[in-house]
C-alpha positions in Angstrom: 182.1 9.8 29.6 183.4 11.5 32.7 180.9 10.8 35.5 182.1 13.8 37.5 181.4 16.1 34.5 178.5 14.4 32.8 176.7 13.2 35.9 175.8 9.8 37.3 172.2 9.6 35.9 172.7 8.8 32.3 170.9 6.9 29.5 171.6 6.2 25.8 168.9 6.7 23.3 168.7 5.1 19.8 167.3 7.5 17.2 165.7 5.5 14.5 163.9 6.2 11.2 161.4 4.2 9.2 159.3 1.3 10.3 160.9 0.6 13.7 158.7 -1.0 16.4 161.5 -2.1 18.8 165.2 -1.8 19.5 167.3 -4.5 21.2 170.3 -3.1 23.1 173.4 -5.0 23.9 175.9 -4.1 26.7 179.4 -5.7 26.5 178.9 -9.5 26.1 175.1 -9.4 26.9 173.6 -9.0 23.4 170.1 -9.0 24.9 170.6 -6.4 27.7 167.3 -4.6 27.2 164.5 -4.4 24.6 162.5 -1.2 24.1 159.1 -1.4 22.3 158.2 2.3 22.2 160.0 5.6 21.6 162.2 6.8 23.1 164.2 3.7 22.5 166.5 3.9 25.6 169.2 1.5 26.9 168.0 1.9 30.5 164.4 2.3 29.6 161.9 5.0 30.3 158.7 5.7 32.2 156.2 7.2 29.9 158.9 9.1 28.0 160.9 10.1 31.1 164.3 8.5 30.8 165.3 6.2 33.6 168.7 7.0 35.2 171.6 4.6 34.6 175.1 4.8 36.0 177.7 2.7 34.0 180.7 1.2 35.8 184.0 2.9 35.1 186.0 1.3 32.3 185.4 0.3 28.6 181.9 -0.4 27.5 180.5 -1.7 24.2 176.9 -0.7 23.5 174.9 -2.1 20.5 171.5 -1.3 19.2 169.5 -3.3 16.6 166.2 -2.0 15.3 163.3 -4.4 14.4 160.1 -4.0 12.5 158.0 -5.7 15.2 157.8 -5.4 19.0 160.0 -7.5 21.3 162.9 -7.7 18.8 160.8 -9.6 16.2 160.4 -9.2 12.5 163.1 -7.9 10.2 166.3 -6.6 11.8 167.7 -3.4 10.6 171.4 -2.4 10.7 173.1 -2.9 14.0 175.0 0.0 15.4 177.8 -0.5 17.9 179.8 2.1 19.9 182.6 1.8 22.3 182.7 4.2 25.3 185.2 4.7 28.1 183.7 5.7 31.5 185.9 7.5 34.0 185.2 9.1 37.4 
């Protein structure tokens, strides 16, 4: 991600299928960075569907998203997806 090209107000959305009621996001070593209970499931959250802006620090990031069948990261966990991203200015 190039902040000068892509902008400084970003967010990452987990697109899910099936019976998903929440998604728990991890950021680097914080495996419980943010939990979303309603779509859109966004790393930095949203306000009634309007994505909140987030500006990551330059460097390497590891983002994970785990879907759950109940709100607040409860119920059965689905398959965790993890991506690595490099942020530059």
